[in-house]
C-alpha positions in Angstrom: -0.4 0.0 -0.3 1.4 3.4 -1.0 -0.3 6.9 0.5 0.1 10.4 -1.1 -1.1 12.5 1.7 -1.6 15.0 -1.0 -1.6 19.0 0.2 -3.0 18.5 4.0 -3.8 14.9 4.7 -3.1 12.9 7.6 -3.2 9.6 9.4 -4.1 9.6 12.7 -4.3 6.9 14.9 -7.0 6.0 17.2 -8.8 3.5 19.8 -10.8 0.6 18.7 -14.2 2.3 17.4 -13.5 5.4 18.3 -15.3 8.7 16.7 -14.2 9.0 13.4 -12.4 13.0 12.8 -14.0 15.7 10.4 -12.6 14.3 6.3 -11.7 10.6 7.3 -12.1 8.9 3.7 -10.6 5.6 5.1 -10.7 4.1 8.1 -7.9 1.0 8.5 -8.6 -1.2 11.7 -4.8 -2.4 13.3 -4.5 -5.5 14.7 -3.9 -4.8 19.0 -3.3 -0.8 17.9 -6.7 0.5 17.1 -8.5 2.8 14.0 -5.4 4.5 11.5 -8.1 7.7 9.6 -6.6 8.9 6.9 -7.8 12.6 6.8 -8.1 14.3 3.6 -10.1 17.4 4.0 -9.3 18.7 0.5 -9.2 15.4 -1.5 -5.6 15.7 -3.0 -4.4 12.5 -1.3 -4.2 9.3 -3.2 -4.0 5.8 -1.2 -3.2 2.5 -3.6 -1.7 -1.0 -4.2 1.0 -1.1 -6.5 2.1 -4.8 -7.0 5.9 -5.9 -8.0 4.2 -9.7 -9.1 1.5 -8.1 -11.0 1.9 -4.4 -12.0 -0.9 -3.3 -10.5 -1.5 0.0 -10.2 -3.9 3.3 -10.0 -0.9 6.1 -9.9 3.1 5.1 -10.7 5.2 5.4 -6.8 8.2 5.9 -9.1 7.4 8.7 -11.2 7.9 10.6 -7.9 11.3 12.2 -8.1 14.2 10.7 -5.3 13.1 10.7 -1.2 15.1 13.5 -0.6 16.7 11.6 3.0 17.3 8.8 0.5 21.0 7.7 -0.6 19.6 8.7 -4.2 19.1 12.1 -3.2 22.7 13.4 -3.7 23.8 17.0 -5.1 25.2 16.0 -8.4 21.7 14.1 -9.1 19.6 17.3 -7.8 22.5 19.8 -10.5 21.5 17.5 -13.4 17.6 17.7 -12.7 18.2 21.4 -12.6 21.2 22.3 -15.3 18.0 23.0 -17.7 15.3 24.3 -16.3 14.6 28.1 -16.2 11.5 28.1 -13.6 12.2 29.7 -10.9 14.7 27.3 -8.5 10.9 27.7 -5.8 9.0 25.9 -8.4 10.7 23.7 -9.5 11.5 22.3 -5.9 7.7 22.0 -5.8 8.2 20.0 -8.3 7.5 15.9 -6.8 9.1 14.0 -10.0 11.8 16.3 -9.1 12.0 15.6 -5.4 9.1 13.7 -4.0 7.6 15.5 -0.6 9.0 19.2 -0.4 6.0 21.6 -0.3 5.8 25.1 0.9 7.5 25.6 4.3 10.3 23.6 4.1 11.1 25.1 0.1 10.9 28.1 1.8 13.0 27.1 4.6 15.9 25.4 3.2 16.2 28.0 0.3 16.3 30.6 3.0 19.5 28.3 4.7 21.0 28.3 1.2 20.8 31.9 1.0 19.2 31.3 -2.3 16.4 33.7 -3.8 13.0 32.2 -4.8 12.9 33.7 -8.4 16.3 33.0 -9.0 16.3 30.3 -11.7 17.5 26.8 -11.1 20.0 26.7 -14.7 21.5 29.3 -12.9 22.9 27.8 -9.4 26.5 27.9 -8.5 27.7 23.9 -8.1 28.4 25.8 -4.5 25.0 26.9 -3.7 23.4 23.6 -5.3 25.4 21.7 -2.8 24.5 24.3 0.2 20.6 23.6 -1.2 21.2 20.0 -0.9 22.3 20.2 2.4 19.7 22.9 3.9 16.5 20.9 2.6 18.3 17.7 4.7 18.5 19.5 7.5 15.4 21.8 7.4 13.3 18.0 7.2 15.5 16.1 10.0 14.2 18.7 12.3 11.0 19.3 11.5 10.5 15.2 11.3 12.6 15.2 15.1 9.4 18.4 15.9 6.9 15.9 14.9 6.4 18.8 11.9 4.6 22.6 11.1 1.3 23.2 13.0 1.2 26.6 11.5 -0.5 30.0 11.7 -4.0 27.9 10.8 -2.9 25.1 13.3 -4.8 22.1 10.9 -1.6 20.2 11.0 -1.3 17.3 13.7 1.2 14.0 14.5 -0.8 10.6 13.9 -1.9 10.6 17.5 -3.2 14.3 17.1 -0.5 16.3 19.3 0.8 19.9 17.3 4.0 19.9 15.3 6.8 22.3 17.1 8.4 22.9 14.1 6.8 26.4 13.8 9.0 27.5 16.8 12.4 27.1 14.3 10.6 28.8 11.1 13.0 31.6 10.0 10.8 32.6 6.7 7.5 31.1 6.3 4.6 32.5 7.7 6.6 35.4 8.9 5.8 38.0 6.1 6.0 41.5 7.6 8.5 40.3 10.7 12.2 41.1 10.7 14.9 38.2 10.2 16.3 36.7 12.7 19.6 37.3 11.6 19.2 40.3 9.9 17.0 42.0 11.0 15.4 43.7 7.5 11.2 42.6 6.9 11.0 39.6 5.3 8.5 39.6 2.0 6.1 37.3 0.2 5.6 36.8 -3.7 3.9 34.3 -5.7 5.5 32.2 -8.1 3.9 29.4 -9.5 0.6 30.5 -8.0 2.3 29.5 -4.8 3.4 32.3 -1.8 7.2 32.5 -1.4 8.5 34.2 1.6 11.9 35.2 2.0 14.4 37.8 3.4 15.9 40.1 1.0 19.0 41.4 2.2 19.9 37.2 2.9 18.8 35.4 -0.1 20.2 38.1 -2.7 
């Protein structure tokens, strides 16, 4: 079984016969553990079965880009995917065929740590910038996982046990528009790129 959470999907573990959370689309009964609810308010998520023996699948999971915390995600591989792209780096990083699983929050935070402006054309990144971006992506994701994710301003995200995440206490730019940069004091700005809002520091990310 392969589950893609989409933009707002969640997996919530509850005791047996618990009241289903709002927007619960599928209920999995797990022996000895309770019930696992697949909650998907926007219906962007996907749940499907894949069999190596028969090849049966609804969506090819291997059409996704590399897992950013896996061994296949390397600076060289990232450079190869970016060298011919003229789209802004923010837009490229949100492409699931380039890297699997990066969303709006973590692209903004990784680009800030790498000191890269979100509008910079992907193909213009230097080797040094790509190495730093690769490192920043992995650092941000590892920190976010260790802190159980990010419950941003809407507080919609909770972990599998229903607790709020804590990575929002580490955010440098995401949802901090109008506030001062924690490093240089410049006011955080936003811009629309590819239909999504990019948060950045105009001084740290020139």
